[in-house]
C-alpha positions, 0 to 999 in steps of 0.5 A: 376527058371527065374533070376530076372531083373534089369531095366535101363531107357534110354532116350539117355542122357549121364546120362542114359548111365551111369545108364545102365552101373551101372545097367549092373555091378549090374546085372552081380554081381547078375546074373540077367537079364538087361532090357534096357527100353525106353518109349515114348508116341509117340512110334508106335505099329507095326507088327513084319514083318514091313520092316526097311524103314517103321519102325517109331520107328527106332530111338528109336530102334537104341538108345537101341541097341547102348547102348546094344552093348556097355554094352554087350562088357563090359559084354559078358555073360550078358543076356540083354532084349531090351524093347520099350514101347509106354507110358508116361515115368513115368508110364512105369518106375513105372511099371518097378519098380514093376516088377524089383529087381532094377530100375536104372535111370540117373540124371544130375549133375549141374556144379562143385558142383556135385549136382543132378538136378532131372527132374519131371519124375525122382523125381516122380518115386523115390517118388512113386516107391514101390521098390528100385530106384538107381540114377546115374549121368554121370561121377561118377567113379562107373558108368563110363566104364573102371572105374567100379570095376570088380568082384575080383578086389581090391577096393579103400582104402576108398570104402564102402557102406554107409547107412543113418539110422534113429533109430525111423522109419522102416528100415528093407528093407533099412538094407537088401538092404545095407547089401546085397550091401556091401556083394555082393561087398566085401565092409565094410558098414558104418551106419551113424546116425545124431542126433541134440543136444537138447537145454539144451546142449548149454550153454552161454559159449559153448557146454556142452561136457557131454550132447554131450557125453550122446546123442552120447552114447545113439544113439550108443547103439540104433544103435548097437541094430538095427544092431545086427541081420543084423551083425549076418546074414551077418558075413562077412560084416565089419560094422562101426558105425558113430553117429554125433551131427548133423541133419541127412542130414548134417551127411550123406552129411559130411560122404559119400565122397568116397563111392561106393553107398549110401542107404537111406530110404523113407516112402512108405506111407506118409501123403497126403500133405507131400512131396513124398521124405523126407528131408534126401533122398532129400538132398542125391539126390541133394548133394551126388556124388555117386550113391544113392539108395532110398529104400521104407519101411513101 
């Protein structure tokens, strides 16, 4: 059986290089093939025997090979496929997402706030892909050569996989992805759920502690029920449940610091006029510093 493929999109930026290194680590961990994809509408179709001096794609080819050589040095046994595609980047990346276990893209950070600045292509691919897409930014400790955690090395004391869990939406694919990511890394999984307090919890003299306790207890019971079958399927994964009386976006951003990976869900089929990426995924992509996996679900 042929191994599965993990695709990294390259555009020559430091962010796409970070994405390639993260994708290589993941491909090595999963024993998958790494596909380095560079897509540009102006790439020329050329015969296999075209001499180097007439190769109009020489610059693009050098870009991909430079990244391949750097990645191969870190992962000498990894099978790497170079792919130059003469097409619009968005179309090529969406096709790659359909054919890959994972699509990994770079994303630019803004100043000292560690926020993602997503271009139109990246955001549209995240919102339209039918498979998981991971966004990685340059400088992230999990994506920097020499700072990634190799197989068998000890994780940082706060290292974990975090999953943002909605309890009234489909989440089977999201939980499968999150548990598999935690198991393959030998890390605990922190499931985070935010649930705002109802209006009746607020009184003229402050917050009603009984109402807060009741809401939290109810959400914890629902979370335990949702996680139970996955805990049985992955008995080696230590699971921590976190329920906060906050909006889902605030709860996630507050708790994810120090994580190696954040996984969030996205509705695969959204209403025609609704944004392609929901508020939780959008907040994660813009305000979380670690790699973010967006997993579509029905």
